[in-house]
Residue frames as qw, qx, qy, qz and C-alpha x, y, z in Angstrom:
[[0.174, -0.146, -0.972, 0.067, -1.77, -3.46, -11.14],
 [0.401, -0.344, -0.241, -0.814, -5.54, -3.22, -10.73],
 [0.790, -0.430, -0.350, -0.260, -6.15, -5.45, -7.73],
 [0.603, -0.729, 0.309, -0.095, -4.81, -6.51, -4.36],
 [0.520, 0.537, -0.646, 0.154, -1.33, -7.99, -4.10],
 [0.879, -0.467, 0.001, -0.092, -0.41, -10.87, -1.80],
 [0.368, 0.648, -0.589, 0.312, 3.02, -11.23, -0.16],
 [0.873, -0.466, -0.129, 0.070, 4.75, -13.37, 2.46],
 [0.102, 0.825, -0.496, 0.250, 7.84, -12.04, 4.17],
 [0.827, 0.000, -0.535, 0.171, 10.14, -14.90, 5.26],
 [0.686, -0.687, -0.118, 0.211, 11.49, -15.18, 8.81],
 [0.626, -0.282, 0.116, 0.718, 14.41, -12.83, 9.40],
 [0.258, 0.543, 0.368, 0.710, 13.06, -10.15, 7.09],
 [0.049, -0.135, -0.300, 0.943, 12.70, -6.57, 8.35],
 [0.146, 0.621, 0.766, -0.085, 8.93, -5.97, 8.77],
 [0.072, 0.771, 0.071, -0.629, 9.35, -2.25, 7.99],
 [0.484, 0.227, 0.638, 0.554, 8.76, -2.01, 4.24],
 [0.159, 0.452, -0.052, -0.876, 7.76, 0.62, 1.72],
 [0.479, 0.477, 0.728, 0.115, 4.88, 0.22, -0.68],
 [0.043, -0.220, 0.305, 0.925, 4.92, 2.34, -3.83],
 [0.363, 0.611, 0.672, -0.208, 1.49, 3.45, -5.08],
 [0.159, -0.035, 0.450, 0.878, 0.81, 4.97, -8.47],
 [0.333, 0.653, 0.536, -0.418, -2.18, 7.11, -9.54],
 [0.219, 0.042, 0.573, 0.789, -3.09, 8.06, -13.07],
 [0.086, -0.408, -0.554, -0.720, -5.62, 10.52, -14.56],
 [0.269, -0.664, -0.618, 0.324, -7.03, 11.97, -11.31],
 [0.235, 0.631, 0.155, 0.723, -5.66, 15.47, -11.94],
 [0.415, -0.784, 0.045, -0.459, -5.74, 16.31, -8.23],
 [0.027, -0.422, 0.803, -0.421, -4.24, 15.44, -4.88],
 [0.752, -0.159, -0.528, -0.361, -5.67, 11.97, -4.18],
 [0.461, -0.483, 0.597, -0.445, -6.20, 10.75, -0.62],
 [0.710, 0.150, -0.662, -0.187, -5.49, 7.02, -0.47],
 [0.694, -0.473, 0.440, -0.318, -5.65, 4.21, 2.10],
 [0.470, 0.344, -0.813, -0.024, -3.33, 1.21, 2.10],
 [0.792, -0.343, 0.229, -0.451, -4.89, -1.75, 3.89],
 [0.240, 0.369, -0.897, 0.050, -2.91, -4.80, 4.99],
 [0.848, -0.181, 0.060, -0.495, -5.07, -7.89, 5.57],
 [0.029, -0.440, 0.896, -0.057, -3.12, -10.79, 7.10],
 [0.537, -0.082, -0.799, -0.260, -4.28, -14.41, 6.86],
 [0.551, -0.557, -0.600, 0.160, -4.78, -14.23, 10.63],
 [0.345, -0.357, -0.278, 0.822, -5.14, -11.25, 12.86],
 [0.170, 0.830, 0.360, -0.390, -6.48, -7.74, 12.40],
 [0.533, 0.628, 0.252, 0.508, -6.15, -5.62, 9.30],
 [0.346, -0.594, -0.087, 0.721, -4.12, -2.40, 9.55],
 [0.417, 0.814, 0.334, 0.229, -4.50, 0.77, 7.51],
 [0.435, -0.359, 0.090, 0.821, -2.12, 3.57, 6.48],
 [0.320, 0.878, 0.343, -0.098, -3.34, 6.86, 5.00],
 [0.444, -0.265, 0.325, 0.792, -1.40, 8.86, 2.47],
 [0.440, 0.791, 0.162, -0.393, -1.87, 11.20, -0.52],
 [0.614, 0.104, 0.492, 0.609, -0.64, 11.18, -4.10],
 [0.126, 0.706, -0.014, -0.697, -0.18, 14.54, -5.81],
 [0.560, 0.308, 0.681, 0.357, -1.42, 13.83, -9.35],
 [0.209, 0.902, 0.198, -0.322, -1.59, 17.52, -10.35],
 [0.032, 0.789, -0.484, -0.376, 1.85, 17.66, -12.04],
 [0.009, 0.336, -0.908, -0.250, 2.90, 14.11, -12.94],
 [0.819, 0.175, 0.187, -0.513, 0.67, 11.58, -14.68],
 [0.716, -0.528, -0.453, -0.047, 1.15, 8.93, -13.47],
 [0.129, -0.733, 0.428, -0.513, 2.23, 10.07, -10.03],
 [0.759, -0.125, -0.621, 0.154, 3.65, 7.91, -7.28],
 [0.346, -0.724, 0.356, -0.478, 4.09, 8.01, -3.54],
 [0.508, 0.142, -0.811, 0.251, 5.82, 5.73, -1.06],
 [0.664, -0.562, -0.006, -0.493, 3.86, 4.53, 1.97],
 [0.145, 0.376, -0.844, 0.353, 5.92, 3.11, 4.88],
 [0.830, -0.282, -0.170, -0.451, 4.17, 0.05, 6.43],
 [0.272, -0.415, 0.834, -0.241, 4.88, -2.76, 8.85],
 [0.747, 0.109, -0.509, -0.414, 4.18, -6.20, 7.33],
 [0.826, -0.387, 0.350, -0.214, 3.67, -9.35, 9.40],
 [0.061, 0.560, -0.816, -0.133, 6.46, -11.89, 9.17],
 [0.008, -0.107, 0.993, 0.045, 5.97, -15.46, 7.95],
 [0.352, 0.490, 0.736, -0.307, 2.24, -15.09, 7.18],
 [0.270, 0.420, 0.587, 0.637, 0.40, -14.18, 4.03],
 [0.029, 0.601, 0.324, -0.730, -0.91, -10.65, 3.77],
 [0.374, 0.632, 0.547, 0.401, -3.11, -9.05, 1.11],
 [0.206, -0.347, -0.036, 0.914, -2.29, -5.45, 0.24],
 [0.221, 0.727, 0.616, 0.208, -5.18, -3.30, -0.90],
 [0.200, -0.224, -0.016, 0.954, -5.10, 0.33, -1.97],
 [0.101, 0.689, 0.658, 0.286, -8.09, 2.55, -2.56],
 [0.039, 0.444, -0.011, 0.895, -9.11, 6.18, -2.51],
 [0.247, -0.459, -0.735, 0.435, -10.75, 7.55, 0.60]]
C-alpha cells in the first residue's frame, strides 16, 4: 500500500497491536517511523528499522498502542 491506512478499533479490543511494514528496493537497513494520528488527541510515533539487505521485499513488525473507539490514520515513512 502506498499511502496512509485508517482504522478504528471497537470497544473491548486490546489496544496493543502490531503493524507490519514492508520495504522494497532500498538495498540497505532502512530507518522508518510509524506515526499514529488519531481523529482527536496527539499523534504518537514509533521508530524501527527494516533490513532490506537480504530480502526484497523485507518486512518488520512494529508494536504500537492504538486508541480505542476512535479513528486513527497510520502513516509510515523513512527517517
